[in-house]
Steps between C-alpha positions, in 0.01 A plus 500: 500500500621852421608674819574850622863539604607686813831586334338640186270720709802624693689570178220723368453689828874557549534621142212747530539625857866422566688571178259740323353647818257789527315529167257782435472834318784645711719201407403459132807299400421245771137487385619433145742235629214320675291508182797364303555218751134393486502513120815290475368242745184461294703472179700218662171326579406515133234770511443789263497812718265784412598840635209740552680834501352827623631846578584561865567877536705507181666161558387174342393230748363155429268231628642162391279213387525136395232242425489126553252416226230254590315260277199733515715794398217722376302488824539650845841494667633542853746783561767480771692819573752664733666842505876529456562848642583568864391781727727801540764427764474120492671224300167318495592136569158396628318796341510389231806299409318201647203550267722523193705196610182294531373633166822391327496155656132440425552593136806273487299200615222574252742546208495127429126453548196540276203586723143516377466861613765756406709666770643849464784619722556876533770701680362846576702817537419798727278348767656689790442869591482755345313284247286286730125540426582749223433477127877465446524180705635226272219256566241776461627576151509128419148429630356803320653387170379144557147627556515708181614191307227294670757253625325187635676493838314246714666644809831649612729393787743751654807359676585759764756468784487123551814378679469574874379218728506483880403217735491714816163578661434873472701535180193594294313831518187616315289801415242585771260218597648232274720365777191337652450281193852402394804335666764702682787291357644624171575167334233513228449646155191715442270522198333842505216617275214744477144372523453481123805276462414275794391200291818477290714559807329217689520272196875564491527449877332160472743401223795620714388310810434186298860510377697590813471508878660845513291720735255726315261772615248676276309825519253671268429852621423852377810677376466763772642244746869599539724274294232332288574708190872562551642354181455463125177298527317823587576635150309208352208555738475858376472378140234239566713187533495252785827474690655407832830543682732233637696647793673430829305810621801734465513762777265293718778241537824607334698739724709638211214598270602807290822527702871505408525168686277320247803302382531146357633351824175585683281261298387150597585303187396147594135583579506748210592214266235267644235768462606573140484127424142512625428789262643299210279201580201731546556658158553156343163395640320819396638484145447129450 
């Protein structure tokens, strides 16, 4: 069986957050280097990479896209995405080097497969402030263009800050009131959706739990709940698509969220790999 490698995940994270480092509009060469690394990795996997270029304050930036064509190639597809920029002042190992590392490894495992349903993998630029929630956010531009083209996206999955796991009681925090309904130990992965996307999120959660015993929690809530809309999936909500986020809950667990200390050595790679393996098996099930 195809397996996710701890060492390969480490290699991607150390390249992005260790060697390249902080990558955003104030470090444009690093942002370009990250885009180049992702593109080259996908070329090695045998994919044709499409670069969706747009103007970012006089500078060209790009969302990067590949497709694992399914047998039903003219029908709906599932989109899996992660942003490759980091917040100002942080090398972004967990946020979101971990998301990109998982994206690259999932696409690698699917490169030799022919699913029934097509899978599209997208690396988004400019998710972090000052772009977050704006029309210049990379995923916002992508989702808007997809809507204009009437792209048949069945649903979108955002991989966002996914490599921190703790087995200590009290290691997990929450927005107000949620602590009464969820565990206080931060050893799980969370699937987070709005109410409209609840059905596809729960369908995916069932496929995940049928494939792995990795701890999973789910929530479908209005996007006014703090954290529910804090990634690229919200761009797809705003353009009428169903979407959900896969996350370790970021600032509610990870002490180095948006900090200079968000470095590759802070991540928990063994559970990160087991969780990503679960995502691969989930996607294999969902795509037939």
